Every structure is written in structure tokens, then in C-alpha cells.
PAVO-262032 format. One record per residue (C-alpha): residue number from 1; residue in one letter; x negated, y negated, z negated. Coordinates in Angstrom, 2 decimals, decimal comma, padded with zeros to 5 digits. Example, Ala and Ser with C-alpha at 12.3 -4.5 7.8 and 13.67 -1.06 7.14 Angstrom:
BEGIN
(r 1 "a" (-012,30 004,50 -007,80)) (r 2 "s" (-013,67 001,06 -007,14)) 
END
This chain:
BEGIN
(r 1 "m" (000,00 000,00 000,00)) (r 2 "n" (-001,28 -003,49 000,85)) (r 3 "f" (-001,75 -006,07 -001,86)) (r 4 "d" (000,41 -009,17 -001,94)) (r 5 "t" (-002,36 -011,74 -001,52)) (r 6 "g" (-000,22 -014,60 -002,83)) (r 7 "n" (000,68 -012,80 -006,05)) (r 8 "t" (-002,87 -011,54 -006,45)) (r 9 "s" (-004,36 -015,01 -006,03)) (r 10 "f" (-001,90 -016,47 -008,49)) (r 11 "m" (-002,65 -013,80 -011,09)) (r 12 "l" (-006,40 -014,31 -010,73)) (r 13 "v" (-005,87 -018,01 -011,45)) (r 14 "a" (-003,54 -017,20 -014,37)) (r 15 "t" (-006,12 -014,81 -015,79)) (r 16 "s" (-008,76 -017,52 -015,60)) (r 17 "l" (-006,43 -019,99 -017,33)) (r 18 "v" (-005,79 -017,60 -020,22)) (r 19 "m" (-009,52 -016,95 -020,51)) (r 20 "l" (-010,05 -020,71 -020,86)) (r 21 "m" (-007,72 -020,77 -023,87)) (r 22 "t" (-010,23 -019,06 -026,15)) (r 23 "p" (-012,97 -021,70 -025,66)) (r 24 "g" (-010,14 -024,23 -026,03)) (r 25 "l" (-009,22 -022,66 -029,35)) (r 26 "a" (-012,89 -022,82 -030,39)) (r 27 "f" (-012,94 -026,57 -029,73)) (r 28 "f" (-009,55 -027,03 -031,43)) (r 29 "y" (-010,64 -025,22 -034,58)) (r 30 "g" (-014,17 -026,63 -034,40)) (r 31 "g" (-012,89 -030,19 -034,55)) (r 32 "l" (-010,60 -029,45 -037,49)) (r 33 "v" (-013,34 -028,18 -039,82)) (r 34 "g" (-016,20 -030,11 -041,43)) (r 35 "r" (-019,54 -030,76 -039,74)) (r 36 "k" (-021,28 -027,96 -041,66)) (r 37 "n" (-018,91 -025,22 -040,42)) (r 38 "v" (-018,35 -026,01 -036,75)) (r 39 "l" (-020,51 -023,28 -035,27)) (r 40 "a" (-019,24 -020,60 -037,65)) (r 41 "i" (-015,61 -021,09 -036,65)) (r 42 "m" (-016,46 -021,42 -032,95)) (r 43 "l" (-018,52 -018,23 -033,06)) (r 44 "q" (-015,50 -016,36 -034,43)) (r 45 "s" (-013,61 -017,26 -031,25)) (r 46 "f" (-016,44 -016,55 -028,84)) (r 47 "i" (-017,32 -013,20 -030,45)) (r 48 "s" (-013,81 -012,07 -029,62)) (r 49 "m" (-014,46 -012,83 -025,95)) (r 50 "g" (-017,36 -010,42 -026,00)) (r 51 "w" (-016,37 -007,68 -028,44)) (r 52 "t" (-012,68 -007,48 -027,57)) (r 53 "s" (-013,62 -007,08 -023,92)) (r 54 "v" (-015,85 -004,14 -024,87)) (r 55 "l" (-013,04 -002,51 -026,86)) (r 56 "w" (-010,54 -003,17 -024,09)) (r 57 "f" (-012,80 -001,42 -021,58)) (r 58 "a" (-013,57 001,47 -023,92)) (r 59 "f" (-010,05 002,35 -025,05)) (r 60 "g" (-007,88 -000,74 -025,64)) (r 61 "y" (-006,24 -000,86 -022,24)) (r 62 "s" (-005,61 002,87 -022,31)) (r 63 "l" (-004,01 002,79 -025,77)) (r 64 "c" (-001,77 -000,07 -024,67)) (r 65 "f" (-000,69 000,95 -021,17)) (r 66 "s" (-001,12 004,70 -020,68)) (r 67 "g" (000,95 007,58 -021,98)) (r 68 "n" (004,56 007,73 -023,11)) (r 69 "g" (004,11 007,66 -026,88)) (r 70 "p" (006,66 005,60 -028,81)) (r 71 "i" (004,05 003,71 -030,85)) (r 72 "i" (000,68 004,00 -029,08)) (r 73 "g" (-000,62 005,23 -025,76)) (r 74 "n" (-003,32 007,80 -025,07)) (r 75 "l" (-006,91 007,86 -023,82)) (r 76 "d" (-006,21 008,88 -020,24)) (r 77 "h" (-007,73 005,62 -018,98)) (r 78 "a" (-010,48 005,25 -021,59)) (r 79 "f" (-013,50 003,50 -020,04)) (r 80 "l" (-011,05 002,71 -017,20)) (r 81 "m" (-011,32 006,26 -015,93)) (r 82 "g" (-008,97 006,95 -013,06)) (r 83 "i" (-008,60 003,25 -012,20)) (r 84 "h" (-009,52 002,49 -008,59)) (r 85 "p" (-009,84 -000,89 -006,85)) (r 86 "t" (-007,08 000,09 -004,43)) (r 87 "d" (-004,53 000,96 -007,15)) (r 88 "v" (-001,44 -001,24 -007,01)) (r 89 "l" (000,76 -002,34 -009,90)) (r 90 "p" (004,28 -001,18 -008,98)) (r 91 "g" (006,79 -003,93 -008,36)) (r 92 "n" (004,25 -006,72 -008,13)) (r 93 "n" (001,84 -005,50 -005,46)) (r 94 "i" (-001,20 -006,80 -007,30)) (r 95 "p" (-004,30 -004,73 -008,05)) (r 96 "v" (-004,08 -002,82 -011,32)) (r 97 "i" (-007,54 -004,21 -012,12)) (r 98 "v" (-006,13 -007,75 -012,07)) (r 99 "f" (-003,41 -006,70 -014,53)) (r 100 "i" (-006,07 -005,11 -016,78)) (r 101 "a" (-008,09 -008,33 -016,76)) (r 102 "y" (-005,03 -010,49 -017,42)) (r 103 "q" (-003,95 -008,45 -020,42)) (r 104 "m" (-007,52 -008,41 -021,71)) (r 105 "m" (-007,42 -012,20 -022,04)) (r 106 "f" (-004,36 -011,90 -024,31)) (r 107 "a" (-006,21 -009,37 -026,45)) (r 108 "i" (-009,16 -011,74 -026,75)) (r 109 "i" (-007,34 -014,80 -028,03)) (r 110 "t" (-004,89 -013,12 -030,42)) (r 111 "p" (-007,28 -012,18 -033,27)) (r 112 "a" (-009,19 -015,42 -032,73)) (r 113 "l" (-006,05 -017,31 -033,75)) (r 114 "i" (-006,27 -015,78 -037,23)) (r 115 "t" (-009,65 -017,31 -037,98)) (r 116 "g" (-008,30 -020,81 -038,57)) (r 117 "a" (-006,62 -019,66 -041,77)) (r 118 "f" (-009,71 -018,43 -043,62)) (r 119 "t" (-012,22 -020,90 -042,29)) (r 120 "n" (-015,37 -021,32 -044,45)) (r 121 "r" (-014,52 -018,26 -046,57)) (r 122 "i" (-015,24 -015,07 -044,60)) (r 123 "r" (-018,62 -013,52 -043,91)) (r 124 "f" (-019,31 -012,93 -040,25)) (r 125 "g" (-019,88 -009,18 -040,64)) (r 126 "s" (-016,59 -008,81 -042,48)) (r 127 "y" (-014,76 -010,71 -039,76)) (r 128 "f" (-016,33 -008,48 -037,14)) (r 129 "v" (-015,04 -005,34 -038,87)) (r 130 "f" (-011,62 -006,94 -039,48)) (r 131 "l" (-011,38 -007,97 -035,83)) (r 132 "t" (-011,98 -004,40 -034,73)) (r 133 "l" (-009,56 -002,75 -037,15)) (r 134 "w" (-006,86 -005,34 -036,55)) (r 135 "l" (-006,96 -004,91 -032,79)) (r 136 "v" (-006,77 -001,13 -033,03)) (r 137 "c" (-004,09 -000,91 -035,70)) (r 138 "v" (-001,93 -003,99 -035,09)) (r 139 "y" (-002,43 -005,54 -031,67)) (r 140 "f" (-002,75 -002,42 -029,52)) (r 141 "p" (000,37 -000,74 -031,00)) (r 142 "a" (002,33 -003,99 -030,62)) (r 143 "v" (001,42 -004,25 -026,94)) (r 144 "h" (002,31 -000,63 -026,26)) (r 145 "m" (005,61 -000,75 -028,12)) (r 146 "i" (006,80 -003,98 -026,45)) (r 147 "w" (005,05 -004,16 -023,07)) (r 148 "g" (003,60 -000,70 -022,47)) (r 149 "g" (006,74 001,43 -022,40)) (r 150 "g" (006,93 002,11 -026,13)) (r 151 "i" (009,89 002,34 -028,45)) (r 152 "l" (010,75 -001,36 -028,73)) (r 153 "q" (010,67 -001,90 -024,98)) (r 154 "q" (012,94 001,10 -024,51)) (r 155 "w" (015,25 -000,30 -027,20)) (r 156 "g" (015,62 -003,52 -025,21)) (r 157 "v" (013,43 -005,92 -027,18)) (r 158 "l" (012,12 -008,79 -025,05)) (r 159 "d" (008,98 -010,86 -025,53)) (r 160 "f" (008,11 -012,74 -022,37)) (r 161 "a" (004,53 -013,73 -023,21)) (r 162 "g" (003,75 -012,87 -026,83)) (r 163 "g" (005,97 -014,32 -029,54)) (r 164 "i" (005,79 -011,01 -031,40)) (r 165 "v" (002,70 -009,48 -029,86)) (r 166 "v" (000,50 -012,57 -030,25)) (r 167 "h" (001,84 -015,33 -032,50)) (r 168 "a" (003,96 -013,58 -035,15)) (r 169 "t" (001,35 -010,89 -035,76)) (r 170 "a" (-001,59 -013,31 -035,84)) (r 171 "g" (000,27 -015,83 -037,99)) (r 172 "m" (001,29 -013,30 -040,62)) (r 173 "a" (-002,17 -011,75 -040,65)) (r 174 "a" (-003,48 -015,25 -041,25)) (r 175 "l" (-001,18 -015,69 -044,25)) (r 176 "a" (-002,29 -012,36 -045,68)) (r 177 "s" (-005,93 -013,39 -045,35)) (r 178 "v" (-005,21 -016,66 -047,15)) (r 179 "f" (-003,64 -014,79 -050,07)) (r 180 "f" (-006,62 -012,44 -050,22)) (r 181 "v" (-009,51 -014,90 -050,04)) (r 182 "g" (-007,85 -017,65 -052,05)) (r 183 "k" (-008,69 -021,33 -051,93)) (r 184 "r" (-011,91 -022,85 -050,70)) (r 185 "k" (-014,37 -023,58 -053,51)) (r 186 "v" (-015,77 -026,56 -051,61)) (r 187 "l" (-013,13 -028,75 -050,02)) (r 188 "e" (-013,89 -030,66 -046,85)) (r 189 "k" (-012,88 -034,26 -046,31)) (r 190 "g" (-010,79 -033,34 -043,27)) (r 191 "p" (-011,27 -032,87 -039,53)) (r 192 "h" (-014,75 -033,98 -038,57)) (r 193 "s" (-013,80 -034,70 -034,93)) (r 194 "i" (-010,23 -035,34 -033,85)) (r 195 "p" (-011,45 -035,99 -030,27)) (r 196 "l" (-012,77 -032,41 -030,27)) (r 197 "v" (-009,32 -031,25 -031,44)) (r 198 "a" (-007,77 -033,22 -028,58)) (r 199 "l" (-010,10 -031,57 -026,08)) (r 200 "g" (-009,20 -028,15 -027,44)) (r 201 "t" (-005,49 -028,96 -027,31)) (r 202 "g" (-005,79 -030,04 -023,69)) (r 203 "l" (-007,52 -026,80 -022,75)) (r 204 "l" (-004,97 -024,73 -024,67)) (r 205 "w" (-002,01 -026,56 -023,10)) (r 206 "f" (-003,54 -026,19 -019,65)) (r 207 "g" (-004,30 -022,52 -020,18)) (r 208 "w" (-000,82 -021,88 -021,56)) (r 209 "y" (000,62 -022,26 -018,06)) (r 210 "g" (-001,26 -019,11 -017,12)) (r 211 "f" (-000,29 -017,53 -020,44)) (r 212 "n" (003,45 -018,01 -019,90)) (r 213 "a" (004,03 -018,40 -016,17)) (r 214 "g" (001,53 -015,64 -015,42)) (r 215 "s" (003,48 -013,21 -017,58)) (r 216 "e" (005,97 -012,80 -014,73)) (r 217 "l" (003,03 -011,10 -012,92)) (r 218 "k" (004,15 -012,50 -009,58)) (r 219 "v" (005,34 -015,73 -007,99)) (r 220 "d" (009,09 -016,22 -007,97)) (r 221 "g" (011,77 -018,41 -009,49)) (r 222 "v" (011,16 -017,07 -012,99)) (r 223 "t" (007,48 -018,03 -012,68)) (r 224 "s" (008,48 -021,61 -011,95)) (r 225 "l" (011,00 -021,56 -014,79)) (r 226 "a" (008,44 -020,30 -017,28)) (r 227 "f" (005,96 -022,96 -016,13)) (r 228 "m" (008,47 -025,79 -016,57)) (r 229 "n" (009,81 -024,43 -019,85)) (r 230 "t" (006,27 -024,30 -021,22)) (r 231 "d" (005,58 -027,97 -020,58)) (r 232 "t" (009,07 -029,06 -021,64)) (r 233 "a" (008,96 -027,33 -025,03)) (r 234 "a" (005,41 -028,50 -025,74)) (r 235 "s" (006,28 -032,11 -024,91)) (r 236 "f" (009,47 -032,21 -026,95)) (r 237 "a" (007,76 -030,55 -029,91)) (r 238 "a" (004,82 -032,96 -029,73)) (r 239 "m" (007,10 -036,00 -029,75)) (r 240 "t" (009,27 -034,55 -032,50)) (r 241 "w" (006,26 -033,89 -034,76)) (r 242 "l" (004,87 -037,36 -034,01)) (r 243 "g" (008,22 -038,94 -034,88)) (r 244 "m" (008,54 -037,00 -038,11)) (r 245 "a" (005,02 -037,94 -039,15)) (r 246 "w" (005,83 -041,56 -038,35)) (r 247 "v" (008,89 -041,39 -040,61)) (r 248 "f" (007,52 -039,36 -043,51)) (r 249 "e" (003,86 -040,36 -043,40)) (r 250 "k" (004,49 -043,94 -042,22)) (r 251 "k" (002,04 -043,75 -039,33)) (r 252 "p" (002,09 -042,08 -035,89)) (r 253 "k" (-000,92 -039,74 -035,87)) (r 254 "l" (-002,71 -038,19 -032,92)) (r 255 "l" (-003,42 -035,05 -034,94)) (r 256 "g" (000,30 -034,66 -035,58)) (r 257 "l" (001,13 -034,95 -031,89)) (r 258 "l" (-001,57 -032,41 -031,02)) (r 259 "t" (-000,41 -029,95 -033,68)) (r 260 "g" (003,21 -030,38 -032,61)) (r 261 "s" (002,40 -029,53 -029,01)) (r 262 "i" (000,78 -026,26 -030,10)) (r 263 "a" (003,83 -025,46 -032,23)) (r 264 "g" (006,06 -025,99 -029,19)) (r 265 "l" (003,85 -023,84 -027,01)) (r 266 "a" (003,83 -020,99 -029,52)) (r 267 "t" (007,60 -021,16 -030,00)) (r 268 "i" (008,56 -021,18 -026,31)) (r 269 "t" (006,18 -018,32 -025,50)) (r 270 "p" (008,58 -015,38 -026,08)) (r 271 "a" (011,47 -017,18 -024,37)) (r 272 "a" (009,73 -018,96 -021,48)) (r 273 "g" (011,14 -016,79 -018,70)) (r 274 "y" (014,56 -016,09 -020,21)) (r 275 "v" (016,12 -019,48 -021,10)) (r 276 "t" (017,20 -022,60 -019,23)) (r 277 "i" (015,14 -025,78 -019,14)) (r 278 "p" (017,53 -027,74 -021,41)) (r 279 "v" (017,29 -024,92 -023,94)) (r 280 "a" (013,49 -025,13 -023,71)) (r 281 "a" (013,76 -028,80 -024,67)) (r 282 "l" (015,96 -027,85 -027,63)) (r 283 "i" (013,49 -025,14 -028,64)) (r 284 "g" (010,73 -027,76 -028,57)) (r 285 "v" (012,67 -030,05 -030,91)) (r 286 "i" (013,50 -027,19 -033,29)) (r 287 "a" (009,85 -026,06 -033,24)) (r 288 "g" (008,65 -029,56 -034,09)) (r 289 "v" (011,02 -029,83 -037,05)) (r 290 "v" (010,69 -026,30 -038,47)) (r 291 "c" (006,92 -025,98 -038,07)) (r 292 "y" (006,36 -029,47 -039,52)) (r 293 "f" (008,29 -028,53 -042,64)) (r 294 "a" (006,59 -025,11 -042,77)) (r 295 "v" (003,19 -026,79 -042,91)) (r 296 "n" (004,41 -029,16 -045,61)) (r 297 "l" (005,86 -026,23 -047,56)) (r 298 "k" (002,50 -024,50 -047,36)) (r 299 "n" (000,82 -027,57 -048,75)) (r 300 "r" (003,28 -027,86 -051,66)) (r 301 "l" (002,82 -024,19 -052,51)) (r 302 "g" (-000,95 -024,59 -052,49)) (r 303 "w" (-001,67 -021,99 -049,82)) (r 304 "d" (-005,09 -022,79 -048,37)) (r 305 "d" (-004,27 -021,97 -044,76)) (r 306 "a" (-006,98 -024,34 -043,63)) (r 307 "l" (-005,86 -024,91 -040,05)) (r 308 "d" (-002,14 -024,14 -040,38)) (r 309 "v" (-002,15 -020,86 -038,48)) (r 310 "w" (000,86 -019,53 -040,39)) (r 311 "g" (002,91 -022,72 -040,12)) (r 312 "v" (002,28 -023,18 -036,40)) (r 313 "h" (001,72 -019,74 -034,88)) (r 314 "g" (003,40 -017,46 -037,42)) (r 315 "v" (006,51 -019,53 -037,98)) (r 316 "g" (006,56 -020,67 -034,36)) (r 317 "g" (006,30 -017,14 -032,99)) (r 318 "i" (009,03 -015,76 -035,26)) (r 319 "l" (011,25 -018,77 -034,58)) (r 320 "g" (010,81 -018,39 -030,82)) (r 321 "v" (011,83 -014,74 -030,85)) (r 322 "l" (014,94 -015,53 -032,91)) (r 323 "l" (015,86 -018,43 -030,62)) (r 324 "l" (015,40 -016,11 -027,64)) (r 325 "g" (017,93 -013,83 -029,30)) (r 326 "l" (020,36 -016,76 -029,40)) (r 327 "f" (019,81 -018,48 -026,05)) (r 328 "a" (018,62 -015,85 -023,53)) (r 329 "t" (020,78 -015,69 -020,41)) (r 330 "t" (020,72 -013,43 -017,39)) (r 331 "s" (021,87 -016,39 -015,28)) (r 332 "v" (018,23 -017,50 -015,04)) (r 333 "n" (016,60 -014,08 -015,24)) (r 334 "p" (018,63 -010,97 -014,39)) (r 335 "a" (015,83 -008,84 -015,84)) (r 336 "g" (016,38 -010,41 -019,23)) (r 337 "a" (019,40 -010,23 -021,51)) (r 338 "n" (022,21 -012,35 -022,89)) (r 339 "g" (021,64 -013,80 -026,32)) (r 340 "l" (024,14 -014,22 -029,13)) (r 341 "f" (025,57 -017,43 -027,67)) (r 342 "f" (026,25 -015,61 -024,41)) (r 343 "g" (027,89 -012,55 -025,93)) (r 344 "g" (024,76 -010,55 -026,75)) (r 345 "g" (025,09 -010,04 -030,47)) (r 346 "s" (023,31 -006,69 -030,42)) (r 347 "f" (020,39 -008,23 -028,54)) (r 348 "f" (019,93 -010,85 -031,26)) (r 349 "v" (019,87 -008,11 -033,91)) (r 350 "k" (017,21 -006,22 -031,97)) (r 351 "q" (015,05 -009,32 -031,65)) (r 352 "a" (015,38 -010,12 -035,36)) (r 353 "v" (014,58 -006,58 -036,48)) (r 354 "a" (011,58 -006,34 -034,14)) (r 355 "v" (009,94 -009,65 -035,04)) (r 356 "l" (010,56 -009,45 -038,77)) (r 357 "g" (009,44 -005,82 -038,88)) (r 358 "f" (006,23 -006,48 -037,00)) (r 359 "a" (005,53 -009,63 -038,99)) (r 360 "a" (005,82 -007,63 -042,21)) (r 361 "y" (003,59 -004,87 -040,86)) (r 362 "a" (000,91 -007,32 -039,71)) (r 363 "f" (000,92 -009,00 -043,12)) (r 364 "i" (000,74 -005,77 -045,12)) (r 365 "f" (-001,91 -004,13 -042,94)) (r 366 "s" (-004,10 -007,23 -042,93)) (r 367 "y" (-003,98 -007,65 -046,70)) (r 368 "v" (-004,61 -003,96 -047,42)) (r 369 "v" (-007,51 -003,66 -045,01)) (r 370 "l" (-009,20 -006,76 -046,48)) (r 371 "v" (-008,86 -005,28 -049,98)) (r 372 "l" (-010,39 -002,00 -048,83)) (r 373 "m" (-013,19 -003,72 -046,93)) (r 374 "d" (-014,08 -005,74 -050,00)) (r 375 "k" (-014,66 -002,56 -051,98)) (r 376 "f" (-017,51 -001,62 -049,63)) (r 377 "n" (-018,96 -005,03 -048,87)) (r 378 "q" (-018,16 -008,51 -050,15)) (r 379 "v" (-015,77 -010,18 -047,73)) (r 380 "r" (-015,71 -013,69 -049,11)) (r 381 "t" (-018,55 -016,16 -048,95)) (r 382 "t" (-020,12 -017,49 -052,17)) (r 383 "k" (-019,76 -021,02 -053,50)) (r 384 "e" (-023,42 -021,63 -052,67)) (r 385 "e" (-022,82 -020,63 -049,04)) (r 386 "e" (-019,76 -022,86 -048,86)) (r 387 "t" (-021,74 -025,75 -050,33)) (r 388 "v" (-024,57 -025,41 -047,82)) (r 389 "g" (-022,15 -024,76 -044,99)) (r 390 "l" (-021,67 -021,53 -043,08)) (r 391 "d" (-023,54 -022,77 -040,03)) (r 392 "i" (-026,83 -022,82 -041,96)) (r 393 "a" (-026,05 -020,20 -044,63)) (r 394 "l" (-024,84 -017,45 -042,29)) (r 395 "h" (-026,15 -018,33 -038,86)) (r 396 "g" (-029,21 -020,57 -039,30)) (r 397 "e" (-027,93 -023,15 -036,84)) (r 398 "e" (-026,65 -026,72 -037,00)) (r 399 "a" (-024,08 -028,31 -034,72)) (r 400 "y" (-025,42 -031,83 -035,33)) (r 401 "l" (-029,11 -032,39 -035,99)) (r 402 "a" (-030,22 -035,40 -037,97)) (r 403 "d" (-032,28 -038,00 -036,13)) 
END
């Protein structure tokens, strides 16, 4: 069978855009931390680009997308055995290799999202082990169950681009890590470079078009819908967050607008190809309000989620899946479903059960594995290491050298 060159070209671009999101995340997180911890947090993103790719090649893709198991796949395609350059993805007429690469980029960024929660408090070796175990035991089963033919996909659960698979799981794992490591012993004054955060946000927003629109895996009307919904939700969420900060904090803040846009992007992700554009605008507004108050709740409760991973990605991902259960309509995507407001009450129940169940599992697994890891090797950094800064203490490098 011949490849569809248009779809293939589009998916190669989308894959590249999603790849760009991980360096974007590194800049976003790097700007939010203090000057002494920039390289440590950036390294945690970039190491995922390397190590996750190795795991994906070795067995990750196979566990996610081969076999008919209800929870996890098999090792039929370990080390990409049996995959040939001429193999075509059914229904899309793109090379299977392109699909493998595209999904690999999702696997890379998902655990990297978690790192913003425990910034300055986790040893690099411990993070490396956690990254590996979390991918194998949380991310790979989630992909298989929802996108790889597993039990939730068969049940009718929908997740267009990763509200459950990416954001809910990463956000709840982040919260678990915060509860385990506790508060920072050495508090930073705040973001050391908001321009760096703005650069990271721009790269993330740009890459998110590939993240969401590319999840259709071909070029059609749904691709265009997902693209437009992505920008619409992000824009409305950004303006909502900015407005709320202006009201409650008395000043319009760039950091608030940037954070709001990410909240909107995370929340629209599961619904991008299943809802109308006006609904995407509404989702953006709801995301801006709910995630803003979630972050403020976290602050009042004293949870030291340093970079608001739970409030933005965790809450945003769960919220997006629930809103999908309310507003999905087959009028824009016949391959989707009708939400509660369109007569699909059972679909809403399925979405709620799936996202809340996986959120709980990601939280419990993450907390338990950190406890077990700590019994063999200290997970948390010392006060002395926090005082010096992780860049010097753990990596022997400095982001900014003195004149």
C-alpha cells in the first residue's frame, strides 16, 4: 500500500512539534526556579528525551501498542522487531515508524512534567530510577488501556490527546511526590527569569498544536477543529487567569497569563477533537477559574508543589476529561461520543470513572515507590545541598558564571 504523503508530512511536522515541547518545558521550569537550580531542573527534562527514547525502543512501544491484553501489551515488537519501513498504519496510510516516533514524544514529556513539583529536593539518581519505574508501571499501561486497544478503549473511554494518559497521571504523581519529600528547607525568592518562562510557554504553546491536532493522525476536518480548539482554550484561559489575578492580586501579571495559558492547554487536550469551538472557549474560561483557585488552595494548605504541576496539569487534565464527558458531540466528530448534555449520560460516567481511577492509581503508585526507593537510597537532597544549589552540589555546573 502506498503512503499518503500529505498525512505523512503532516505527522512528521507534528512529531517535531511535540519533541520541541520538552525543551520548552525545560525553559519554562528553568525560569521558574532560582539561579542555583536552573541546570538541575532542565537536566531532568532533557534526560527524559534520552532515556525514555531508549526505553521506548527497547520495550515501551511494544508494551503500549502490541498484543490484546486488557491492561498491558506484550513484547512482540520489543526493540522494534517486526517493524519495517514499508509498514502502514491502517486507516491513516502513514508509516508505522512515524506513529512510533510520534507516540515516543508523548512518552518523553509526560514524566518530565512531574519534575516541577519536587524541584530542588530530589537527587538525580533517584529521579532516574523513578522515571523508569513510573513509565513502566503507570504511563505504559495507561497508553495501552486507552489508546492501544486495552480495556478502557474497549469500554468507550475517550482521551483525544492525553488528559488522562498525560496530565492527570503526571499531575497526581506530582502531588504524591510533594507529600513524600515535604517542603523545601531553603526557600527561593521566586522565579529567577520570567522571560525564560515566557520563552518556554511560547515553545509549549507552539508545540501543543502538534500535540493536539496531530493526535488525529491525519489531515481532515477534525485536525483543523483540534488545532483551533487548542488555541481558543489557551487564549481564553490565559485571559481569565490574568483577569482573576488583576482582581484578587491587584495587578495584571505576565506570569499569571503564562500559567493560565498552560492550564487551558492541559484542560482542552482530552477534548480537542470532540467538542465545538464555542465549547473550547468555555473550557478555557472554566480552566482559568478552576486551576487558579486550585493553585491558591494548594498555597493555603501549604503543599510545596513548587511549580504548580498539580494545580495546572493534574486539575486541568481531570477537569478536561470531565468536561469532555459533558460536552462531547458526534456532530463535530462521528468517531467520538455524545456527552451528558447531548444525551450521553453513560459516557460521562465512563469518563469520570476512568480519570478518577487512573488519577488515584498514579498518586498511590508514585507515593509507594518513592517510599520503597528511599529505603535503599536517600531520595531527598540534604539542607546543605539545597543551600549550595543543586547545580553545583549534584552536577558541578553553574548556569550563570560570575564575572
